[in-house]
Backbone as a ProteinNet text record, in pm:
[ID]
protein_1_A
[PRIMARY]
MKRYGYGDGQHEIWLCYKCGKFVGSAGGDAFFTTLAKKQPEVILTMIQEKILTPITAKKHGTDRRNKTFGR
[TERTIARY]
-1284	-1219.4	-1192.7	-1253.5	-1231.7	-1110.8	-1019.4	-901.7	-864.9	-840.9	-841.3	-705.2	-686.5	-538.4	-497.8	-394.9	-297.4	-152.3	-149.7	-0.4	53.4	181.8	269.8	349.8	316.7	380.9	510.7	562.2	668.6	601.5	536.3	490.8	332	300.8	164.9	133.7	-10.6	-39.7	-195.1	-221.7	-381	-392.2	-505.7	-532.5	-689.3	-704.2	-844.8	-861.9	-938.2	-993.9	-1069.4	-1120.6	-1184	-1139.9	-1030.3	-940.4	-784.7	-774.9	-623.9	-526.4	-533	-431.8	-395.4	-296.2	-251	-143.3	-117.4	-40.7	24.9	139.5	194.7	289.2	345.9	465.5	560.8	694.7	748	854.6	824.2	890.2	1038.3	1095.5	1243.2	1314.8	1211.2	1267.9	1274.3	1378	1403	1369.2	1385.4	1355	1203.4	1119.9	963	943	983.5	953.6	969.4	1083.3	1117.6	1018.9	1015	936.1	773.9	725.7	593.1	567.4	684.4	680	687.7	785.1	806.3	726.7	704.1	588.3	484.3	368.5	287.4	188.4	193.1	100.1	134.5	287.1	344.3	259.6	187.9	125	-7.9	-72.2	-195.4	-161.6	-75	5.2	12.3	96.9	101.6	-48	-109.6	-251.6	-318.8	-299.1	-387.9	-285.9	-162	-92.2	-107.9	-169.3	-199.4	-83.4	26.7	175.8	133.8	35.6	-37.3	-178.4	-190.7	-340.4	-414.2	-522.8	-614.8	-574.2	-565	-530.6	-685.2	-669.5	-796.4	-770.8	-835.5	-807.4	-765	-855.7	-803.7	-657.3	-631.4	-505.2	-376	-390	-289.2	-321.7	-393.2	-427.6	-503.8	-458.3	-543.7	-511.7	-602.3	-541.7	-481.9	-342	-209.4	-232.4	-227.5	-217.3	-121	33.6	144.2	188.1	203.7	238.1	403.5	480.3	576.5	602	529.5	516	375.2	342.4	232	214.9	79.7	58.2	-128.4
-607.9	-508.3	-503	-421.3	-399.6	-302.6	-370.5	-286	-266.1	-143.1	-88.7	-138.9	-175.4	-198.9	-60.9	-11.1	79.6	15.3	67.2	30.5	116.5	71.4	151.3	67.9	-35.9	-154.9	-244.5	-155.9	-244.3	-248.1	-140.3	-122.1	-155.1	-197.5	-253.5	-214.1	-136.2	-120	-142.6	-202.1	-254.7	-180.1	-65.3	20.8	12.7	-0.6	-5.7	136.6	239.1	363.7	367.6	263	312.9	296.8	221.5	189	254.6	264.8	314.3	217.7	97.2	3.5	-26.8	-74.7	-90.5	-222.7	-283	-397.3	-358.5	-420.2	-375.7	-458.4	-432.2	-472.6	-383.4	-378.3	-288.9	-350	-457	-499.7	-499	-540.4	-550	-390	-244.2	-147.7	-117.1	-113.1	-99.2	40	177.6	289.9	289.9	228.4	269.4	191	87.6	17.8	74.4	171.6	232.6	363.3	433.5	511.3	485	363.4	333.1	293.3	260.3	247.2	364.9	446.4	574	666.7	699.4	831.6	756.7	704.2	649.8	727.9	875.1	951.9	993.5	948.2	955.8	885.4	755.7	663.3	743.8	820.2	914.3	1024	1058.9	1165	1096.7	985.1	913.8	876.7	808.5	810.2	930.8	1039.2	1189.9	1232.8	1194.3	1256.9	1166.8	1031.1	929.4	888.8	873.7	804.1	643.5	623.6	494.3	492.2	393.5	389.9	279	277.9	159.3	18.7	-63.4	-214	-279.6	-289.5	-375	-487	-595.4	-746.5	-715.8	-625.7	-606.2	-571	-439.1	-403.9	-455.8	-549.6	-608.7	-762.4	-844.4	-959.3	-990.3	-1096.3	-1132.7	-1021.9	-1011.5	-947.8	-1010.9	-963.3	-1012.7	-902.5	-986.3	-931.5	-968.3	-982.9	-1020.4	-919.6	-958.6	-861.4	-848.8	-726.6	-725.4	-627.1	-533.2	-443	-395.7	-291	-262.5	-243.5	-220.3	-211.1	-215.9
851.2	811.2	643.5	582.9	464.8	401.1	348.4	296.2	139.1	121	-13.7	-75.5	-205.1	-259.2	-316.3	-314.3	-401.7	-415.4	-528.5	-600.3	-705.3	-718.3	-855.6	-929	-932.8	-1006.6	-937.3	-825.7	-730.9	-598.8	-546.6	-405.3	-402.2	-291.7	-274.8	-114.8	-123.8	12	8.4	139.8	145.7	285.2	272.6	376.4	413.8	543.2	585.1	657.8	573.7	610.7	748.8	786	902.8	1030.8	1052	1153.6	1115.5	1011	971.6	972.8	975.5	977.1	824.7	809.4	664.7	675.4	572.9	536.2	397.4	356.2	239	179.1	58.2	0.4	-63.3	-38.7	-90.6	-202.3	-244.3	-354.6	-335.2	-231.5	-219.3	-166.6	-173.4	-166.2	-29.8	43.8	191.4	230.3	163.8	188.4	189.3	99.6	105.1	234.2	263.2	404.4	493.6	519.4	641.3	623.5	543.7	499	571.7	506.4	545.6	703.1	782.2	920.2	1020.8	946.6	1031.9	1043.5	865.5	852.8	787.4	810.7	736.4	656.8	717.8	680.1	513.5	468.6	342.4	216.5	299.3	212.1	180	255.8	199	102.1	120.4	53.5	-106.3	-108.9	-238.2	-296.9	-220	-265.4	-358.4	-247.2	-319.7	-421.2	-445.1	-551.6	-677.8	-652.3	-744.5	-793.1	-692.7	-724.4	-671.5	-576.9	-580	-620.3	-711.7	-770.2	-733.1	-704.5	-692.8	-767.2	-705.6	-729.9	-795.5	-905.1	-950.2	-1006.9	-1012.5	-1060	-1214.8	-1296.9	-1434.9	-1471.6	-1363.3	-1385.4	-1344.2	-1232.3	-1192.8	-1164.2	-1211.2	-1204.5	-1072.1	-1003.9	-882.9	-740.9	-654.2	-548.8	-450.6	-419.2	-339.6	-227.3	-121.1	29.6	121.3	44.9	105.8	198.8	336.8	435.3	449.9	428.2	449.6	543.9	564.4	662	710.7	789.8	822.6	962	1012.7	1138.5	1168.2
[MASK]
+++++++++++++++++++++++++++++++++++++++++++++++++++++++++++++++++++++++

C-alpha cells in the first residue's frame, strides 16, 4: 500500500488513494481527530482546498507515519 502524506504544520494525514485507508497525527487537536474519524471525506476537501499540502522530505524533514487515528 502506497500512502501519500499531507500536512499543515500541526496535522498529518497519510492516505492510500487505491483503497481509501488513512492514518494520521492530529498534533494534540482533539477536534481534528474526531472530525477525521466521523467525517473522513473532510480530509479530501482539505487536500483539494490546499489546507493540507503534500509532505516532502525537503519541506518537513523525514517522513513520519505515526498513527493517532485512521482506518
